[in-house]
GUFI-270529 format. One record per atom (N, C-alpha, C, O, CB): x, y negated, z; residue in three letters; atom name. Coordinates in steps of 0.02 Angstrom, whole numbers, plus 32768, in hexadecimal, padded with zeros to 4 digits. Each point is the difference from the previous one (the first is absolute). Glycine has a CB too. Layout:
BEGIN
+------+-------+------+------+------+
! east ! north !   up ! rest ! atom !
+------+-------+------+------+------+
!    X !     Y !    Z !  ALA !   CA !
...
+------+-------+------+------+------+
***
This chain:
BEGIN
+------+-------+------+------+------+
! east ! north !   up ! rest ! atom !
+------+-------+------+------+------+
! 6DAF !  601A ! 69BF !  UNK !    N !
! 7FCC !  7FD0 ! 800F !  UNK !   CA !
! 8023 !  7FBE ! 8012 !  UNK !    C !
! 8031 !  7FFF ! 8024 !  UNK !    O !
! 7F7E !  805C ! 8004 !  UNK !   CB !
! 8035 !  7F6E ! 7FBE !  UNK !    N !
! 801C !  7FBE ! 800F !  UNK !   CA !
! 7FE6 !  7FE7 ! 8043 !  UNK !    C !
! 7FCA !  8014 ! 8017 !  UNK !    O !
! 803D !  7FD4 ! 7F6E !  UNK !   CB !
! 8020 !  7FEE ! 809A !  UNK !    N !
! 7FED !  7FE3 ! 8040 !  UNK !   CA !
! 7FBD !  7FDB ! 7FFA !  UNK !    C !
! 7FDA !  8000 ! 8030 !  UNK !    O !
! 80A0 !  7FF5 ! 7FEF !  UNK !   CB !
! 7F78 !  7FEE ! 7FA9 !  UNK !    N !
! 7FC1 !  7FDA ! 7FF7 !  UNK !   CA !
! 7FC4 !  802E ! 7FFA !  UNK !    C !
! 7FC7 !  7FE8 ! 8004 !  UNK !    O !
! 807A !  7FBE ! 7FC4 !  UNK !   CB !
! 7FCA !  809B ! 802E !  UNK !    N !
! 7FC8 !  802F ! 7FF7 !  UNK !   CA !
! 7FE6 !  801D ! 8042 !  UNK !    C !
! 7FCE !  8024 ! 7FFF !  UNK !    O !
! 8062 !  7FF7 ! 7F92 !  UNK !   CB !
! 7FF0 !  7FD6 ! 80A6 !  UNK !    N !
! 7FEC !  801F ! 8040 !  UNK !   CA !
! 7FB7 !  7FF1 ! 8012 !  UNK !    C !
! 7FDD !  802E ! 8017 !  UNK !    O !
! 8099 !  7FC9 ! 800E !  UNK !   CB !
! 7F73 !  7FCC ! 7FD3 !  UNK !    N !
! 7FBB !  7FF0 ! 8012 !  UNK !   CA !
! 7FCF !  8023 ! 7FD1 !  UNK !    C !
! 7FCB !  8017 ! 8016 !  UNK !    O !
! 805A !  7F7A ! 8018 !  UNK !   CB !
! 7FEC !  8074 ! 7F92 !  UNK !    N !
! 7FD4 !  8023 ! 7FD1 !  UNK !   CA !
! 7FFD !  804A ! 8011 !  UNK !    C !
! 7FCA !  801E ! 7FFC !  UNK !    O !
! 8052 !  7F8E ! 7FAB !  UNK !   CB !
! 801D !  8071 ! 806A !  UNK !    N !
! 8002 !  8046 ! 8013 !  UNK !   CA !
! 7FD6 !  800C ! 803F !  UNK !    C !
! 7FDB !  8031 ! 8004 !  UNK !    O !
! 8097 !  7FDB ! 7FC8 !  UNK !   CB !
! 7F94 !  7FC8 ! 8065 !  UNK !    N !
! 7FDA !  8007 ! 803E !  UNK !   CA !
! 7FB5 !  7FFE ! 7FF2 !  UNK !    C !
! 7FDA !  8027 ! 801C !  UNK !    O !
! 8084 !  7FA4 ! 8024 !  UNK !   CB !
! 7F8C !  8007 ! 7F94 !  UNK !    N !
! 7FB9 !  7FFC ! 7FEF !  UNK !   CA !
! 7FE8 !  803F ! 7FDC !  UNK !    C !
! 7FC9 !  8019 ! 800D !  UNK !    O !
! 8042 !  7F6A ! 7FEB !  UNK !   CB !
! 801E !  8096 ! 7FDB !  UNK !    N !
! 7FEE !  803D ! 7FDC !  UNK !   CA !
! 7FFB !  803C ! 802F !  UNK !    C !
! 7FD4 !  802A ! 7FF9 !  UNK !    O !
! 8063 !  7FA9 ! 7FA0 !  UNK !   CB !
! 7FF6 !  8031 ! 8096 !  UNK !    N !
! 7FFF !  8037 ! 8031 !  UNK !   CA !
! 7FC1 !  7FFB ! 802B !  UNK !    C !
! 7FE1 !  8033 ! 800E !  UNK !    O !
! 809E !  7FD0 ! 7FF4 !  UNK !   CB !
! 7F6E !  7FC1 ! 8012 !  UNK !    N !
! 7FC2 !  7FF7 ! 8027 !  UNK !   CA !
! 7FC4 !  8016 ! 7FD6 !  UNK !    C !
! 7FD3 !  8021 ! 8019 !  UNK !    O !
! 8061 !  7F80 ! 8028 !  UNK !   CB !
! 7FCC !  804C ! 7F80 !  UNK !    N !
! 7FC9 !  8013 ! 7FD4 !  UNK !   CA !
! 7FFC !  804C ! 7FF8 !  UNK !    C !
! 7FCB !  801E ! 8004 !  UNK !    O !
! 8040 !  7F74 ! 7FBF !  UNK !   CB !
! 8030 !  808D ! 8031 !  UNK !    N !
! 8001 !  8048 ! 7FF8 !  UNK !   CA !
! 7FE9 !  8024 ! 803F !  UNK !    C !
! 7FDA !  8030 ! 7FFC !  UNK !    O !
! 8083 !  7FC3 ! 7FB3 !  UNK !   CB !
! 7FBA !  7FF6 ! 808B !  UNK !    N !
! 7FEC !  801F ! 803F !  UNK !   CA !
! 7FB5 !  7FFA ! 800C !  UNK !    C !
! 7FE0 !  802E ! 8019 !  UNK !    O !
! 8091 !  7FB8 ! 8016 !  UNK !   CB !
! 7F72 !  7FE0 ! 7FC0 !  UNK !    N !
! 7FB8 !  7FF7 ! 8007 !  UNK !   CA !
! 7FDB !  8030 ! 7FD2 !  UNK !    C !
! 7FD0 !  8021 ! 8016 !  UNK !    O !
! 8042 !  7F66 ! 8007 !  UNK !   CB !
! 8003 !  807E ! 7FA5 !  UNK !    N !
! 7FDF !  802C ! 7FD0 !  UNK !   CA !
! 8005 !  8049 ! 8015 !  UNK !    C !
! 7FD0 !  8026 ! 7FFB !  UNK !    O !
! 8048 !  7F88 ! 7FAA !  UNK !   CB !
! 8022 !  8066 ! 8074 !  UNK !    N !
! 8009 !  8045 ! 8017 !  UNK !   CA !
! 7FD1 !  800D ! 803C !  UNK !    C !
! 7FE1 !  8034 ! 8003 !  UNK !    O !
! 8098 !  7FCC ! 7FD6 !  UNK !   CB !
! 7F84 !  7FD1 ! 8055 !  UNK !    N !
! 7FD3 !  8007 ! 8039 !  UNK !   CA !
! 7FB7 !  8004 ! 7FEB !  UNK !    C !
! 7FD9 !  8027 ! 801C !  UNK !    O !
! 8078 !  7F9B ! 8028 !  UNK !   CB !
! 7F9C !  8016 ! 7F8A !  UNK !    N !
! 7FBC !  8002 ! 7FE7 !  UNK !   CA !
! 7FF1 !  8044 ! 7FE0 !  UNK !    C !
! 7FCA !  801C ! 800A !  UNK !    O !
! 803A !  7F68 ! 7FE3 !  UNK !   CB !
! 802B !  8096 ! 7FED !  UNK !    N !
! 7FF7 !  8041 ! 7FE0 !  UNK !   CA !
! 7FFA !  8037 ! 8034 !  UNK !    C !
! 7FD7 !  802D ! 7FF8 !  UNK !    O !
! 8068 !  7FAB ! 7FA4 !  UNK !   CB !
! 7FE9 !  8024 ! 8098 !  UNK !    N !
! 7FFC !  8032 ! 8036 !  UNK !   CA !
! 7FBC !  7FFC ! 8022 !  UNK !    C !
! 7FE1 !  8034 ! 800E !  UNK !    O !
! 809C !  7FC5 ! 8004 !  UNK !   CB !
! 7F6C !  7FCA ! 7FFB !  UNK !    N !
! 7FBF !  7FF8 ! 8020 !  UNK !   CA !
! 7FC7 !  801A ! 7FD5 !  UNK !    C !
! 7FD2 !  8021 ! 8019 !  UNK !    O !
! 805A !  7F7B ! 8022 !  UNK !   CB !
! 7FD7 !  8057 ! 7F84 !  UNK !    N !
! 7FCD !  8019 ! 7FD3 !  UNK !   CA !
! 8000 !  804C ! 7FFC !  UNK !    C !
! 7FCC !  801F ! 7FF7 !  UNK !    O !
! 803D !  7F77 ! 7FC7 !  UNK !   CB !
! 8032 !  8088 ! 8049 !  UNK !    N !
! 8005 !  8048 ! 7FFC !  UNK !   CA !
! 7FED !  8023 ! 8040 !  UNK !    C !
! 7FEB !  803A ! 8000 !  UNK !    O !
! 806F !  7FB7 ! 7FAD !  UNK !   CB !
! 7FAC !  7FEC ! 808B !  UNK !    N !
! 7FF6 !  8022 ! 8040 !  UNK !   CA !
! 7FBB !  7FF6 ! 801F !  UNK !    C !
! 7FEA !  8029 ! 8028 !  UNK !    O !
! 808F !  7FC9 ! 7FE9 !  UNK !   CB !
! 7F65 !  7FD8 ! 7FDD !  UNK !    N !
! 7FC0 !  7FF3 ! 801F !  UNK !   CA !
! 7FCA !  802B ! 7FE1 !  UNK !    C !
! 7FFE !  8009 ! 7FC3 !  UNK !    O !
! 8026 !  7F81 ! 8056 !  UNK !   CB !
! 7FB0 !  808F ! 8010 !  UNK !    N !
! 7FCB !  802B ! 7FE8 !  UNK !   CA !
! 7FCD !  7FDA ! 7FD6 !  UNK !    C !
! 7FE6 !  801A ! 7FCF !  UNK !    O !
! 8029 !  802D ! 8096 !  UNK !   CB !
! 7FE5 !  7F7B ! 7FAE !  UNK !    N !
! 7FD0 !  7FD7 ! 7FDB !  UNK !   CA !
! 801B !  7FBA ! 7FF9 !  UNK !    C !
! 8012 !  7FE0 ! 8032 !  UNK !    O !
! 7F8D !  8066 ! 7FF9 !  UNK !   CB !
! 8064 !  7FA2 ! 7F9A !  UNK !    N !
! 8019 !  7FBD ! 7FF2 !  UNK !   CA !
! 7FC5 !  7FD1 ! 7FFC !  UNK !    C !
! 7FCE !  800F ! 7FE0 !  UNK !    O !
! 8097 !  801E ! 7FE2 !  UNK !   CB !
! 7FA0 !  7F9A ! 8060 !  UNK !    N !
! 7FCB !  7FCE ! 7FFC !  UNK !   CA !
! 801B !  7FC1 ! 7FE1 !  UNK !    C !
! 8038 !  7FEA ! 800F !  UNK !    O !
! 7F91 !  8048 ! 8056 !  UNK !   CB !
! 800F !  7FB0 ! 7F71 !  UNK !    N !
! 800F !  7FBF ! 7FE5 !  UNK !   CA !
! 7FCA !  7FD2 ! 801B !  UNK !    C !
! 7FC5 !  8008 ! 7FF0 !  UNK !    O !
! 8074 !  8025 ! 7FA5 !  UNK !   CB !
! 7FDC !  7FA3 ! 8093 !  UNK !    N !
! 7FCE !  7FD6 ! 8021 !  UNK !   CA !
! 8016 !  7FB7 ! 7FFF !  UNK !    C !
! 803A !  7FF1 ! 7FF5 !  UNK !    O !
! 7FA4 !  8070 ! 8054 !  UNK !   CB !
! 7FF3 !  7F74 ! 7FC3 !  UNK !    N !
! 800E !  7FB9 ! 8007 !  UNK !   CA !
! 7FF6 !  7FEE ! 8049 !  UNK !    C !
! 7FEB !  8029 ! 8028 !  UNK !    O !
! 7FF1 !  7FBE ! 7F60 !  UNK !   CB !
! 8033 !  7FDC ! 8087 !  UNK !    N !
! 7FF7 !  7FE9 ! 8045 !  UNK !   CA !
! 7FB7 !  8001 ! 8015 !  UNK !    C !
! 7FF0 !  8005 ! 803B !  UNK !    O !
! 8075 !  7FB3 ! 7FB9 !  UNK !   CB !
! 7F6F !  8044 ! 7FDC !  UNK !    N !
! 7FB8 !  8000 ! 800E !  UNK !   CA !
! 7FE5 !  8046 ! 800E !  UNK !    C !
! 7FCA !  8006 ! 801E !  UNK !    O !
! 802B !  7F94 ! 7F9B !  UNK !   CB !
! 802F !  8099 ! 8033 !  UNK !    N !
! 7FE9 !  8044 ! 800A !  UNK !   CA !
! 801F !  801D ! 803F !  UNK !    C !
! 8036 !  7FE9 ! 8015 !  UNK !    O !
! 7FBB !  8027 ! 7F6F !  UNK !   CB !
! 7FEF !  8020 ! 809A !  UNK !    N !
! 801D !  8021 ! 803A !  UNK !   CA !
! 8034 !  8032 ! 7FE8 !  UNK !    C !
! 8039 !  7FED ! 7FF2 !  UNK !    O !
! 7F5D !  8003 ! 8051 !  UNK !   CB !
! 8057 !  804E ! 7FB7 !  UNK !    N !
! 8030 !  8032 ! 7FE8 !  UNK !   CA !
! 7FE0 !  802D ! 7FCB !  UNK !    C !
! 8018 !  8036 ! 7FF2 !  UNK !    O !
! 8022 !  7FC7 ! 807C !  UNK !   CB !
! 7F90 !  7FEC ! 7F75 !  UNK !    N !
! 7FDC !  8029 ! 7FCF !  UNK !   CA !
! 800D !  7FE6 ! 7FBA !  UNK !    C !
! 7FF8 !  7FC5 ! 7FF2 !  UNK !    O !
! 7FB1 !  8056 ! 8064 !  UNK !   CB !
! 806A !  8013 ! 7F7D !  UNK !    N !
! 8004 !  7FEE ! 7FBA !  UNK !   CA !
! 7FB9 !  7FFD ! 7FE4 !  UNK !    C !
! 7FD4 !  8027 ! 8014 !  UNK !    O !
! 809E !  800F ! 7FE0 !  UNK !   CB !
! 7F84 !  7F9D ! 7FDE !  UNK !    N !
! 7FC0 !  7FFF ! 7FDE !  UNK !   CA !
! 7FFA !  803B ! 7FD1 !  UNK !    C !
! 7FC9 !  801C ! 7FF7 !  UNK !    O !
! 8033 !  7F68 ! 8013 !  UNK !   CB !
! 803B !  8090 ! 7FD7 !  UNK !    N !
! 8000 !  8038 ! 7FD1 !  UNK !   CA !
! 803C !  802D ! 800D !  UNK !    C !
! 8030 !  7FFD ! 7FDA !  UNK !    O !
! 7F94 !  7FBD ! 7FD0 !  UNK !   CB !
! 803B !  806F ! 808B !  UNK !    N !
! 803A !  802B ! 800E !  UNK !   CA !
! 800F !  8031 ! 7FC8 !  UNK !    C !
! 8039 !  8016 ! 7FF8 !  UNK !    O !
! 7FAC !  7FDF ! 8080 !  UNK !   CB !
! 7FE8 !  801D ! 7F60 !  UNK !    N !
! 800C !  802D ! 7FC7 !  UNK !   CA !
! 802E !  7FE0 ! 7FCC !  UNK !    C !
! 8029 !  8022 ! 7FE2 !  UNK !    O !
! 7F67 !  8013 ! 8032 !  UNK !   CB !
! 8068 !  7F89 ! 7FE1 !  UNK !    N !
! 802C !  7FDD ! 7FD2 !  UNK !   CA !
! 8047 !  7FFD ! 8019 !  UNK !    C !
! 8030 !  800A ! 7FDA !  UNK !    O !
! 7F6F !  7FB2 ! 8000 !  UNK !   CB !
! 8069 !  8037 ! 8066 !  UNK !    N !
! 8043 !  7FFD ! 801E !  UNK !   CA !
! 8022 !  8044 ! 7FF8 !  UNK !    C !
! 803B !  8004 ! 7FF0 !  UNK !    O !
! 7F9F !  7FA4 ! 8062 !  UNK !   CB !
! 8001 !  808D ! 7FBA !  UNK !    N !
! 801B !  8044 ! 7FFB !  UNK !   CA !
! 8017 !  800E ! 7FB9 !  UNK !    C !
! 8034 !  801F ! 7FF6 !  UNK !    O !
! 7F81 !  8007 ! 8068 !  UNK !   CB !
! 8024 !  7FC5 ! 7F71 !  UNK !    N !
! 8013 !  800B ! 7FBA !  UNK !   CA !
! 803B !  7FD5 ! 7FEB !  UNK !    C !
! 8028 !  8015 ! 7FD6 !  UNK !    O !
! 7F62 !  8007 ! 8011 !  UNK !   CB !
! 807D !  7FA9 ! 8037 !  UNK !    N !
! 8037 !  7FD3 ! 7FEE !  UNK !   CA !
! 8042 !  8013 ! 8021 !  UNK !    C !
! 8035 !  7FED ! 7FE8 !  UNK !    O !
! 7F77 !  7FB9 ! 800B !  UNK !   CB !
! 8051 !  8081 ! 8042 !  UNK !    N !
! 803B !  800F ! 8028 !  UNK !   CA !
! 803B !  801B ! 7FD7 !  UNK !    C !
! 8038 !  7FE8 ! 8008 !  UNK !    O !
! 7F7C !  802D ! 8056 !  UNK !   CB !
! 8043 !  801D ! 7F77 !  UNK !    N !
! 803A !  8019 ! 7FD9 !  UNK !   CA !
! 801F !  7FCA ! 7FD5 !  UNK !    C !
! 803E !  7FFD ! 7FFA !  UNK !    O !
! 7F8D !  8074 ! 8006 !  UNK !   CB !
! 800C !  7F65 ! 7FE1 !  UNK !    N !
! 801B !  7FCA ! 7FD6 !  UNK !   CA !
! 8024 !  7FCC ! 802B !  UNK !    C !
! 8034 !  7FE5 ! 7FEC !  UNK !    O !
! 7F71 !  802F ! 7FC0 !  UNK !   CB !
! 8040 !  7FDE ! 808F !  UNK !    N !
! 8020 !  7FD0 ! 802D !  UNK !   CA !
! 8045 !  8019 ! 8014 !  UNK !    C !
! 8030 !  7FDA ! 8002 !  UNK !    O !
! 7F5F !  8002 ! 8028 !  UNK !   CB !
! 8076 !  8065 ! 7FE6 !  UNK !    N !
! 8040 !  801D ! 8012 !  UNK !   CA !
! 8032 !  7FFC ! 7FC7 !  UNK !    C !
! 803A !  7FF1 ! 800A !  UNK !    O !
! 7F8C !  805C ! 8045 !  UNK !   CB !
! 8022 !  7FC0 ! 7F74 !  UNK !    N !
! 802B !  7FFC ! 7FC5 !  UNK !   CA !
! 801B !  7FBA ! 7FF5 !  UNK !    C !
! 803B !  7FF7 ! 7FF0 !  UNK !    O !
! 7F85 !  8067 ! 7FDE !  UNK !   CB !
! 8015 !  7F70 ! 803A !  UNK !    N !
! 8015 !  7FBA ! 7FF8 !  UNK !   CA !
! 8035 !  7FEE ! 8034 !  UNK !    C !
! 8031 !  7FDE ! 7FF0 !  UNK !    O !
! 7F5E !  8005 ! 7FE1 !  UNK !   CB !
! 8067 !  8033 ! 806D !  UNK !    N !
! 8031 !  7FF1 ! 8035 !  UNK !   CA !
! 8042 !  8023 ! 7FF2 !  UNK !    C !
! 8035 !  7FE2 ! 800A !  UNK !    O !
! 7F6D !  8011 ! 8049 !  UNK !   CB !
! 805C !  804B ! 7F96 !  UNK !    N !
! 803D !  8024 ! 7FEF !  UNK !   CA !
! 8025 !  7FDC ! 7FC8 !  UNK !    C !
! 803E !  7FFC ! 8001 !  UNK !    O !
! 7F8E !  8070 ! 8022 !  UNK !   CB !
! 8010 !  7F7B ! 7FAB !  UNK !    N !
! 801F !  7FDB ! 7FC9 !  UNK !   CA !
! 801E !  7FBE ! 801A !  UNK !    C !
! 8036 !  7FEC ! 7FE9 !  UNK !    O !
! 7F79 !  8047 ! 7FC6 !  UNK !   CB !
! 8030 !  7FAC ! 807F !  UNK !    N !
! 801A !  7FC2 ! 801D !  UNK !   CA !
! 8040 !  800E ! 8026 !  UNK !    C !
! 802F !  7FD7 ! 7FFE !  UNK !    O !
! 7F5D !  7FFA ! 800A !  UNK !   CB !
! 8078 !  8067 ! 801C !  UNK !    N !
! 803C !  8012 ! 8024 !  UNK !   CA !
! 8039 !  800C ! 7FCE !  UNK !    C !
! 8039 !  7FEB ! 800D !  UNK !    O !
! 7F83 !  8049 ! 8050 !  UNK !   CB !
! 8036 !  7FED ! 7F6B !  UNK !    N !
! 8033 !  800B ! 7FCD !  UNK !   CA !
! 8019 !  7FBE ! 7FE2 !  UNK !    C !
! 803C !  7FF9 ! 7FF3 !  UNK !    O !
! 7F8F !  8076 ! 7FF3 !  UNK !   CB !
! 8008 !  7F62 ! 8010 !  UNK !    N !
! 8013 !  7FBE ! 7FE5 !  UNK !   CA !
! 802F !  7FDD ! 8031 !  UNK !    C !
! 8032 !  7FE2 ! 7FEB !  UNK !    O !
! 7F61 !  8016 ! 7FD5 !  UNK !   CB !
! 805C !  800A ! 8080 !  UNK !    N !
! 802B !  7FE1 ! 8032 !  UNK !   CA !
! 8045 !  8022 ! 7FFF !  UNK !    C !
! 8033 !  7FDE ! 8006 !  UNK !    O !
! 7F68 !  8005 ! 8042 !  UNK !   CB !
! 8066 !  805F ! 7FB1 !  UNK !    N !
! 8040 !  8023 ! 7FFB !  UNK !   CA !
! 8029 !  7FE9 ! 7FC5 !  UNK !    C !
! 803D !  7FF9 ! 8005 !  UNK !    O !
! 7F8F !  8069 ! 8032 !  UNK !   CB !
! 8013 !  7F93 ! 7F90 !  UNK !    N !
! 8023 !  7FE7 ! 7FC5 !  UNK !   CA !
! 801B !  7FB9 ! 800B !  UNK !    C !
! 8038 !  7FF0 ! 7FEA !  UNK !    O !
! 7F7E !  8057 ! 7FCE !  UNK !   CB !
! 8023 !  7F90 ! 806A !  UNK !    N !
! 8018 !  7FBC ! 800F !  UNK !   CA !
! 803C !  8002 ! 802E !  UNK !    C !
! 8030 !  7FDA ! 7FF7 !  UNK !    O !
! 7F5B !  7FFA ! 7FFA !  UNK !   CB !
! 8073 !  8058 ! 8041 !  UNK !    N !
! 8039 !  8008 ! 802D !  UNK !   CA !
! 803E !  8017 ! 7FD9 !  UNK !    C !
! 8037 !  7FE7 ! 800B !  UNK !    O !
! 7F7B !  8033 ! 8055 !  UNK !   CB !
! 8044 !  8016 ! 7F73 !  UNK !    N !
! 8038 !  8019 ! 7FD8 !  UNK !   CA !
! 801D !  7FC9 ! 7FD4 !  UNK !    C !
! 803D !  7FFC ! 7FF7 !  UNK !    O !
! 7F8F !  8076 ! 800A !  UNK !   CB !
! 8009 !  7F62 ! 7FE5 !  UNK !    N !
! 8017 !  7FC9 ! 7FD6 !  UNK !   CA !
! 802B !  7FCF ! 8029 !  UNK !    C !
! 802B !  7FDE ! 7FE4 !  UNK !    O !
! 7F6F !  802F ! 7FD4 !  UNK !   CB !
! 8059 !  7FF0 ! 8089 !  UNK !    N !
! 8028 !  7FD5 ! 802C !  UNK !   CA !
! 803E !  8023 ! 8019 !  UNK !    C !
! 8028 !  7FE4 ! 8025 !  UNK !    O !
! 7F70 !  7FE0 ! 7FFD !  UNK !   CB !
! 8071 !  807C ! 7FCA !  UNK !    N !
! 803C !  8024 ! 8013 !  UNK !   CA !
! 7FF7 !  802D ! 803C !  UNK !    C !
! 8030 !  801D ! 8018 !  UNK !    O !
! 800F !  7F87 ! 7FBA !  UNK !   CB !
! 7F84 !  8064 ! 8048 !  UNK !    N !
! 7FF2 !  802A ! 8039 !  UNK !   CA !
! 7FEB !  8044 ! 7FE5 !  UNK !    C !
! 7FCB !  8007 ! 7FE0 !  UNK !    O !
! 8013 !  7F96 ! 806B !  UNK !   CB !
! 804A !  8096 ! 7FC2 !  UNK !    N !
! 7FF0 !  8043 ! 7FE5 !  UNK !   CA !
! 7FF7 !  8034 ! 8036 !  UNK !    C !
! 7FE8 !  8037 ! 7FF2 !  UNK !    O !
! 8058 !  7FAB ! 7FA9 !  UNK !   CB !
! 7FD3 !  800F ! 80A4 !  UNK !    N !
! 7FF8 !  802F ! 8036 !  UNK !   CA !
! 7FDF !  7FE0 ! 803B !  UNK !    C !
! 7FFE !  7FC2 ! 8005 !  UNK !    O !
! 8067 !  807B ! 7FD4 !  UNK !   CB !
! 7F81 !  7FEC ! 8055 !  UNK !    N !
! 7FE1 !  7FE5 ! 803C !  UNK !   CA !
! 8032 !  7FDB ! 802C !  UNK !    C !
! 7FEF !  7FCF ! 8020 !  UNK !    O !
! 7FBE !  808E ! 7FDC !  UNK !   CB !
! 8092 !  7FBB ! 8006 !  UNK !    N !
! 8033 !  7FDE ! 8028 !  UNK !   CA !
! 800D !  7FBA ! 7FE6 !  UNK !    C !
! 800B !  7FD1 ! 8026 !  UNK !    O !
! 802A !  809E ! 7FF4 !  UNK !   CB !
! 7FCA !  7F89 ! 7FA3 !  UNK !    N !
! 800A !  7FBD ! 7FE4 !  UNK !   CA !
! 7FC5 !  7FD3 ! 8011 !  UNK !    C !
! 8008 !  7FC3 ! 8008 !  UNK !    O !
! 803C !  806E ! 7F9C !  UNK !   CB !
! 7F81 !  7FEC ! 8060 !  UNK !    N !
! 7FC4 !  7FD9 ! 800E !  UNK !   CA !
! 7FFB !  7FEC ! 804A !  UNK !    C !
! 7FDC !  7FD1 ! 8011 !  UNK !    O !
! 7FEC !  8069 ! 7F91 !  UNK !   CB !
! 805B !  7FE9 ! 808A !  UNK !    N !
! 7FFB !  7FF3 ! 8048 !  UNK !   CA !
! 8025 !  7FC2 ! 8014 !  UNK !    C !
! 8001 !  7FEE ! 803B !  UNK !    O !
! 7FF5 !  808B ! 7FD8 !  UNK !   CB !
+------+-------+------+------+------+
***
């Protein structure tokens, strides 16, 4: 990894950590809500959210893989290198 790549690697690691956290949250919560600031905590269509959940998880997993590929392209291949 080049010295100039450190900031790019740091941003990618933050992105990957966020996505992993999001995936963990989606997998662990009993009920997922999608709300706006105008709504309290009720989904307008919780059945749609429930049906979308597997696809949402798949998209997040793919995004994590893309970040891993970008890190590898910068020369980061292990967690120790990323730290």
